[in-house]
DODOPA-326957 format. One record per atom (N, C-alpha, C, CB): y, x, z; residue in three letters; residue number from 0. Coordinates in pm, 1 decimal, decimal comma, m for minus. Atoms other than C-alpha are relative to their C-alpha. Glycine has a CB too. Layout:
<atoms>
north|east|up|rokol|vodo
Y|X|Z|ala|NUM
...
</atoms>
This chain:
<atoms>
north|east|up|rokol|vodo
m71,1|m98,0|m78,9|met|0
1173,8|m516,2|m346,6|met|0
109,8|59,2|m87,3|met|0
m96,0|110,3|53,8|met|0
m108,6|m60,5|76,0|gly|1
1504,5|m376,3|m452,2|gly|1
113,9|m96,5|m20,7|gly|1
m49,9|49,2|m133,3|gly|1
m121,2|75,5|24,4|his|2
1849,1|m496,5|m542,3|his|2
m13,3|m76,4|m130,9|his|2
122,8|92,7|m3,1|his|2
15,7|85,4|117,8|phe|3
1827,7|m788,1|m785,3|phe|3
m131,5|28,1|m72,1|phe|3
117,5|19,9|m96,0|phe|3
135,2|m23,7|51,0|leu|4
1456,0|m709,8|m829,4|leu|4
m8,8|119,0|m94,8|leu|4
m49,8|m123,1|m70,2|leu|4
4,4|m121,4|79,7|cys|5
1530,3|m372,8|m986,5|cys|5
m106,1|92,7|60,2|cys|5
140,5|69,8|m5,3|cys|5
106,4|m84,7|m52,4|val|6
1213,9|m163,4|m949,3|val|6
42,0|145,8|m1,6|val|6
m128,4|m18,9|m80,6|val|6
m25,2|m144,2|m10,9|his|7
1219,4|203,9|m854,3|his|7
147,3|29,3|27,1|his|7
m44,4|71,5|m127,9|his|7
m140,0|m15,6|m36,0|glu|8
1563,3|169,4|m705,2|glu|8
15,0|115,7|99,9|glu|8
56,2|m132,0|59,5|glu|8
m25,6|m112,9|m88,5|gly|9
1689,0|490,4|m547,4|gly|9
95,3|m36,6|111,0|gly|9
54,8|116,5|m77,9|gly|9
29,4|m141,4|18,7|pro|10
1785,5|689,4|m372,8|pro|10
m137,5|41,6|52,4|pro|10
105,2|81,8|67,3|pro|10
127,8|m35,7|m60,2|leu|11
1451,7|682,3|m184,6|leu|11
m113,6|m11,2|m101,4|leu|11
m28,3|m89,0|121,1|leu|11
117,3|5,1|87,3|ser|12
1140,0|770,5|m384,1|ser|12
m91,2|116,9|31,3|ser|12
41,3|1,8|m149,2|ser|12
95,5|m109,8|m8,6|ile|13
830,4|984,4|m387,3|ile|13
m26,6|43,6|m143,3|ile|13
m133,9|m42,2|75,1|ile|13
16,6|m48,8|136,8|arg|14
816,7|1200,7|m696,5|arg|14
m15,1|151,8|1,3|arg|14
120,2|m42,1|m88,6|arg|14
18,3|m143,9|10,1|gln|15
743,6|1551,3|m819,3|gln|15
133,1|74,6|m6,8|gln|15
m83,6|32,7|m121,6|gln|15
m132,2|m62,8|10,2|asp|16
1109,5|1625,1|m891,8|asp|16
61,4|14,1|139,4|asp|16
93,8|m82,9|m92,7|asp|16
m73,8|m14,5|m124,9|leu|17
1345,1|1740,1|m618,5|leu|17
59,5|m134,7|39,1|leu|17
111,0|107,5|m13,2|leu|17
m53,6|125,8|m49,3|asn|18
1435,8|1440,4|m406,5|asn|18
88,3|30,9|120,4|asn|18
m114,5|m100,5|37,3|asn|18
m89,9|m36,7|m109,4|pro|19
1744,9|1499,2|m191,7|pro|19
0,6|m100,4|115,0|pro|19
139,3|15,4|m52,7|pro|19
m0,6|104,1|m103,6|glu|20
1688,8|1178,3|7,3|glu|20
m132,2|2,0|76,2|glu|20
24,5|m140,3|m62,5|glu|20
125,6|m2,0|m76,9|pro|21
1432,0|1220,3|288,3|pro|21
m46,8|m140,8|35,7|pro|21
17,4|82,4|128,0|pro|21
55,9|126,8|m47,3|ile|22
1200,7|940,0|391,3|ile|22
22,2|m4,9|150,4|ile|22
m153,4|m14,2|m36,5|ile|22
m35,0|14,0|m141,2|arg|23
1314,6|809,1|729,0|arg|23
m67,8|m121,7|60,9|arg|23
151,6|m10,5|16,9|arg|23
53,1|115,1|m71,4|glu|24
1186,4|572,7|993,5|glu|24
79,6|m124,7|m38,8|glu|24
4,7|23,1|153,4|glu|24
m63,1|125,7|38,1|gly|25
1257,1|214,5|889,6|gly|25
10,2|m21,0|m149,5|gly|25
135,3|m7,3|58,9|gly|25
m1,1|15,8|145,9|asn|26
1248,1|283,6|514,6|asn|26
m121,1|m81,0|m45,4|asn|26
1,4|138,0|m69,9|asn|26
109,7|71,4|65,3|ile|27
1036,2|54,0|300,1|ile|27
m9,3|54,5|m141,4|ile|27
22,2|m156,8|0,7|ile|27
23,3|m61,2|130,1|ile|28
881,8|202,8|m12,1|ile|28
m125,9|m62,1|m60,5|ile|28
m13,7|155,6|12,0|ile|28
119,9|54,9|63,3|ser|29
625,2|89,7|m266,9|ser|29
m100,7|111,0|m28,7|ser|29
36,6|m74,0|m130,2|ser|29
112,5|m87,2|31,3|asn|30
284,6|251,7|m314,5|asn|30
m67,7|m62,9|m121,3|asn|30
m100,4|16,4|123,5|asn|30
43,0|59,8|126,2|glu|31
165,6|202,3|m672,7|glu|31
m105,8|82,9|m72,3|glu|31
119,0|m19,2|m90,3|glu|31
102,8|m75,1|72,3|pro|32
m160,4|380,5|m755,8|pro|32
m48,6|m79,7|m120,3|pro|32
m118,3|34,1|92,9|pro|32
46,4|69,1|119,7|gly|33
m286,5|301,8|m1103,8|gly|33
m77,4|91,9|m91,1|gly|33
116,3|m59,7|m74,6|gly|33
70,8|m73,1|104,5|ile|34
m500,2|406,0|m1395,3|ile|34
26,6|m72,7|m131,5|ile|34
m155,0|10,3|30,4|ile|34
m29,6|56,9|131,3|tyr|35
m422,3|356,1|m1761,2|tyr|35
m89,3|67,6|m103,5|tyr|35
151,1|17,2|m36,5|tyr|35
82,6|m52,8|108,9|lys|36
m668,3|395,3|m2048,6|lys|36
72,5|m33,5|m129,8|lys|36
m147,4|m60,4|2,1|lys|36
m81,3|17,9|119,4|glu|37
m469,8|449,1|m2366,3|glu|37
m69,0|m90,1|m101,1|glu|37
31,3|134,5|m63,0|glu|37
50,8|93,2|99,2|gly|38
m517,3|164,6|m2610,6|gly|38
m98,2|m102,0|54,5|gly|38
m64,4|75,0|m109,1|gly|38
97,6|92,3|m57,2|glu|39
m741,5|m26,1|m2366,6|glu|39
60,7|m90,8|107,6|glu|39
m115,9|78,0|58,5|glu|39
m50,0|81,5|m109,8|tyr|40
m591,4|m139,7|m2037,6|tyr|40
68,6|88,4|103,7|tyr|40
m114,5|m80,3|64,6|tyr|40
m59,2|m68,5|m113,7|gly|41
m401,3|m48,6|m1726,4|gly|41
m16,7|m86,0|123,5|gly|41
149,0|31,7|m25,0|gly|41
15,1|71,7|m126,4|ile|42
m455,0|m142,2|m1364,2|ile|42
87,6|71,2|102,3|ile|42
m151,1|m5,6|46,8|ile|42
m82,2|m59,4|m105,3|arg|43
m208,0|m89,8|m1083,9|arg|43
m3,4|m93,0|119,9|arg|43
147,0|24,6|m48,3|arg|43
m6,8|72,9|m126,2|ile|44
m219,0|m196,2|m719,9|ile|44
132,8|38,2|63,7|ile|44
m123,1|33,0|95,2|ile|44
m128,8|m29,8|m62,0|glu|45
118,2|m227,1|m551,2|glu|45
5,6|m59,8|139,7|glu|45
115,9|m53,7|m86,2|glu|45
m20,9|43,4|m138,0|asn|46
178,7|m247,9|m177,3|asn|46
133,5|54,2|48,2|asn|46
m116,2|47,5|92,6|asn|46
m120,2|m49,2|m65,3|leu|47
493,7|m217,7|26,6|leu|47
m40,0|65,9|130,8|leu|47
102,2|m114,5|23,9|leu|47
29,7|m77,2|m118,7|leu|48
488,6|38,4|305,6|leu|48
125,7|15,7|84,8|leu|48
m57,5|137,0|m37,6|leu|48
m107,8|m24,1|m95,2|leu|49
706,0|65,5|616,2|leu|49
m21,6|137,0|61,5|leu|49
5,7|m111,1|109,9|leu|49
6,7|m130,9|m64,1|cys|50
780,2|416,7|740,6|cys|50
36,3|m19,4|147,0|cys|50
95,9|104,2|m70,0|cys|50
m26,3|16,3|m142,2|arg|51
752,4|421,3|1118,7|arg|51
m49,2|121,8|77,8|arg|51
m66,8|m127,7|52,6|arg|51
40,5|m111,9|m85,3|lys|52
706,4|665,2|1408,1|lys|52
m149,6|m5,3|23,5|lys|52
75,8|m2,3|134,7|lys|52
142,7|m10,5|m31,7|glu|53
350,7|786,2|1457,8|glu|53
m16,6|66,9|136,2|glu|53
m76,1|79,9|m110,2|glu|53
13,8|m70,8|m127,3|lys|54
366,5|1048,8|1732,8|lys|54
89,6|123,2|1,2|lys|54
m147,2|40,1|24,9|lys|54
m74,0|m124,8|m16,1|gln|55
545,3|1350,0|1868,5|gln|55
m96,7|102,9|56,7|gln|55
125,9|m18,2|93,3|gln|55
83,0|m110,0|m47,5|thr|56
368,2|1681,9|1913,6|thr|56
89,1|122,0|19,6|thr|56
m116,5|30,5|m99,6|thr|56
m78,1|m123,2|m15,8|lys|57
476,4|2037,4|1987,2|lys|57
55,7|48,8|m133,4|lys|57
m86,0|109,3|63,5|lys|57
m47,3|m37,4|133,2|phe|58
528,5|2066,8|1611,1|phe|58
111,3|m91,4|m50,4|phe|58
m115,3|m1,9|m97,9|phe|58
m108,4|88,2|39,4|gly|59
779,7|1783,0|1595,5|gly|59
m39,6|m146,3|m1,1|gly|59
49,9|38,7|m134,5|gly|59
22,3|144,1|12,1|asn|60
806,2|1409,4|1527,5|asn|60
m70,0|m28,9|m131,7|asn|60
133,8|m78,4|9,4|asn|60
74,8|33,8|120,0|phe|61
560,3|1261,4|1281,0|phe|61
13,6|m148,5|m30,6|phe|61
m147,7|38,2|15,7|phe|61
m11,6|136,9|48,4|leu|62
596,1|946,2|1073,5|leu|62
m129,5|m41,3|m67,7|leu|62
119,0|m14,5|m96,9|leu|62
115,9|52,6|72,4|met|63
336,2|722,8|911,9|met|63
45,9|m119,2|m83,4|met|63
m115,6|m41,1|98,5|met|63
m28,7|119,4|79,3|phe|64
323,6|440,7|660,1|phe|64
m89,9|m113,4|47,1|phe|64
m20,4|27,1|m152,1|phe|64
73,1|121,8|m35,8|glu|65
221,2|90,2|765,2|glu|65
5,7|m94,1|m119,4|glu|65
59,7|m67,9|129,0|glu|65
4,8|91,7|113,6|thr|66
107,2|m143,1|487,5|thr|66
56,2|m135,8|40,4|thr|66
m144,5|m14,6|m52,5|thr|66
m62,1|129,7|m26,7|leu|67
323,2|m457,1|477,1|leu|67
m60,7|m111,4|m84,3|leu|67
149,2|7,6|m25,6|leu|67
48,5|100,3|93,7|thr|68
181,5|m638,4|174,8|thr|68
m142,6|m39,4|35,9|thr|68
7,2|52,2|m144,7|thr|68
133,9|47,8|m34,3|leu|69
m121,1|m853,5|253,0|leu|69
m52,5|m89,3|m111,6|leu|69
1,2|m76,4|135,0|leu|69
55,6|70,3|115,2|cys|70
m278,6|m949,4|m78,2|cys|70
m134,9|64,6|m30,9|cys|70
97,6|5,8|m124,9|cys|70
132,4|m58,8|23,3|pro|71
m654,5|m903,5|m136,8|pro|71
m7,3|77,7|m131,1|pro|71
m105,5|m108,8|0,1|pro|71
29,6|m78,9|119,3|ile|72
m772,1|m642,4|m384,7|ile|72
m134,6|m48,1|m52,0|ile|72
m1,4|155,3|30,5|ile|72
124,5|52,0|59,9|asp|73
m1039,4|m772,1|m624,7|asp|73
m107,9|107,1|4,8|asp|73
23,7|m46,4|m147,1|asp|73
104,2|m100,9|m18,9|lys|74
m1345,5|m580,3|m509,3|lys|74
m102,0|2,2|m114,1|lys|74
m71,5|m24,3|131,1|lys|74
94,2|m2,6|113,4|thr|75
m1543,7|m679,3|m819,5|thr|75
42,2|102,8|m103,7|thr|75
m10,0|m139,0|m65,3|thr|75
m49,5|m100,4|93,4|leu|76
m1326,5|m430,0|m1009,5|leu|76
m18,1|142,7|52,0|leu|76
145,9|m25,2|m29,5|leu|76
12,2|m131,1|m64,2|ile|77
m1415,7|m143,5|m774,1|ile|77
m144,8|47,2|m3,5|ile|77
50,9|m5,5|145,6|ile|77
130,1|m64,9|m9,8|asn|78
m1709,9|91,3|m811,2|asn|78
m0,4|73,9|133,7|asn|78
m27,3|98,3|m122,7|asn|78
m4,2|m53,7|m135,7|ala|79
m1765,3|155,7|m440,3|ala|79
m66,6|136,8|10,0|ala|79
m66,6|m96,4|95,8|ala|79
66,5|m130,2|m3,1|gln|80
m1985,6|455,1|m519,5|gln|80
97,5|113,7|m28,6|gln|80
m114,2|3,1|m100,9|gln|80
m101,2|m101,7|29,3|leu|81
m1672,1|638,5|m636,1|leu|81
96,8|21,1|116,7|leu|81
77,9|m39,1|m124,7|leu|81
m89,7|m9,8|m114,3|leu|82
m1496,1|585,9|m301,7|leu|82
m58,1|91,3|107,4|leu|82
27,7|m138,6|57,8|leu|82
42,8|m76,6|m116,7|thr|83
m1508,1|823,4|m9,7|thr|83
m20,7|m97,9|115,4|thr|83
105,1|111,2|37,7|thr|83
16,9|85,3|m118,4|asn|84
m1610,2|685,2|329,8|asn|84
135,0|m42,1|55,6|asn|84
m81,2|72,8|108,3|asn|84
m134,0|30,9|m49,8|glu|85
m1245,4|704,1|435,0|glu|85
66,2|m109,1|m84,9|glu|85
87,4|127,0|1,0|glu|85
m59,9|100,4|89,2|glu|86
m1132,3|503,1|128,9|glu|86
m67,1|m135,5|17,7|glu|86
m10,4|44,9|m146,8|glu|86
73,9|125,2|m18,4|leu|87
m1404,6|241,7|178,1|leu|87
36,7|m63,8|134,3|leu|87
m152,9|25,2|m7,8|leu|87
m40,4|51,3|m131,1|thr|88
m1314,6|208,5|546,6|thr|88
140,0|m60,0|m7,9|thr|88
m4,5|112,2|106,5|thr|88
m135,5|53,9|13,8|trp|89
m945,4|163,8|454,5|trp|89
m3,6|m136,7|m69,2|trp|89
89,6|98,2|m79,5|trp|89
7,9|125,0|76,4|leu|90
m1033,3|m107,0|199,5|leu|90
m55,8|m113,1|85,9|leu|90
m87,2|18,9|m125,2|leu|90
59,8|103,5|m85,5|asn|91
m1255,3|m296,3|443,2|asn|91
94,4|m39,7|113,1|asn|91
m133,5|49,2|58,2|asn|91
m95,8|30,8|m106,5|asn|92
m999,5|m269,6|725,2|asn|92
118,0|m80,2|m53,2|asn|92
50,0|128,6|65,6|asn|92
m110,4|73,4|63,5|tyr|93
m725,7|m389,2|487,8|tyr|93
m38,7|m146,2|m20,5|tyr|93
38,3|64,8|m135,5|tyr|93
43,2|138,1|21,7|his|94
m926,4|m698,6|391,4|his|94
m22,6|m73,7|132,0|his|94
m127,9|m2,5|m83,2|his|94
15,8|63,2|m131,6|asn|95
m1016,3|m768,5|756,4|asn|95
135,0|m39,9|57,0|asn|95
m72,2|94,5|97,3|asn|95
m135,6|30,8|m48,0|arg|96
m645,7|m754,4|842,4|arg|96
54,9|m123,1|m71,4|arg|96
94,6|120,9|m21,5|arg|96
m46,5|116,8|76,1|ile|97
m569,1|m1004,4|565,3|ile|97
m62,9|m127,3|55,3|ile|97
m33,8|15,3|m150,4|ile|97
70,2|117,2|m53,9|val|98
m832,4|m1246,2|697,6|val|98
58,3|m38,4|135,6|val|98
m151,9|28,0|12,9|val|98
m52,3|27,0|m133,7|glu|99
m697,9|m1212,8|1053,1|glu|99
142,1|m53,7|m2,1|glu|99
m5,0|125,1|83,1|glu|99
m142,4|35,4|m3,2|glu|100
m326,3|m1242,5|972,0|glu|100
38,2|m115,1|m93,1|glu|100
81,6|120,1|m35,4|glu|100
m36,1|103,0|97,7|val|101
m315,8|m1468,3|666,0|val|101
m97,2|m117,7|4,3|val|101
3,4|59,6|m141,0|val|101
105,0|102,0|m0,7|gly|102
m643,6|m1660,7|704,6|gly|102
35,1|m127,9|72,3|gly|102
m121,0|55,6|60,4|gly|102
m30,8|123,0|m72,3|pro|103
m519,1|m1905,0|969,0|pro|103
97,7|m93,2|m72,4|pro|103
56,0|34,6|133,4|pro|103
m97,1|82,0|72,6|phe|104
m250,0|m2027,9|726,9|phe|104
m58,5|m61,3|m128,0|phe|104
122,1|83,6|m34,7|phe|104
63,3|47,8|122,9|leu|105
m496,0|m2104,2|444,6|leu|105
m89,6|m120,1|26,8|leu|105
m81,2|111,9|m65,0|leu|105
96,1|110,2|m7,0|glu|106
m695,2|m2417,7|376,4|glu|106
m140,3|59,7|9,9|glu|106
12,6|m95,0|m124,9|glu|106
134,3|m57,1|m17,6|pro|107
m1061,3|m2365,6|475,9|pro|107
m71,5|34,9|m129,7|pro|107
m84,3|m95,3|76,5|pro|107
68,5|m28,5|126,0|asn|108
m1188,3|m2384,6|115,2|asn|108
54,0|125,3|m67,8|asn|108
12,6|m118,4|m94,0|asn|108
m60,0|m122,7|54,0|val|109
m946,6|m2104,3|14,9|val|109
m38,5|118,1|87,3|val|109
154,4|m12,6|m9,2|val|109
30,3|m107,5|m95,3|arg|110
m1006,1|m1895,7|326,8|arg|110
m145,5|45,3|m11,4|arg|110
29,2|m46,3|143,3|arg|110
142,5|m34,1|3,4|asn|111
m1385,2|m1907,6|288,6|asn|111
m50,3|33,1|m139,2|asn|111
m80,7|m113,0|55,9|asn|111
36,7|m43,7|135,0|gly|112
m1383,4|m1825,3|m81,4|gly|112
m54,8|m108,6|m84,1|gly|112
m98,1|108,7|6,0|gly|112
</atoms>
C-alpha cells in the first residue's frame, strides 16, 4: 500500500499527534498491532482496512472499518486465554471469512491444512 511501496504515507494516518486529515469514506488504511520484546523479538500483524459507511443516527453519520486483507493469523502463536470473547469471536469470524472467500481458489491439500 502506498506510492512506490512507501509505508506510512500521509496525509492519512492514525496517531497521537494532531492529524489535520480526517478519515473519510473510501480511505484505505493499515492496521498494524504489534508487540516488541527488547533484545528478543517482535511480532506485528498488518491488515488493510477500508473506511465505509456504517449507519446514520440522530447523532450523525457513522463510519466503520472493513478488513480487506485475507491472510490467516497463526493461531499457534496466540494464547487464547488472554483474549476477550469479542476478540476471540473476531479472530474466528476472520478465519471463517478467509475459508469462504479464498478457500475455493486453493488446492484441496492447501485448503484442508
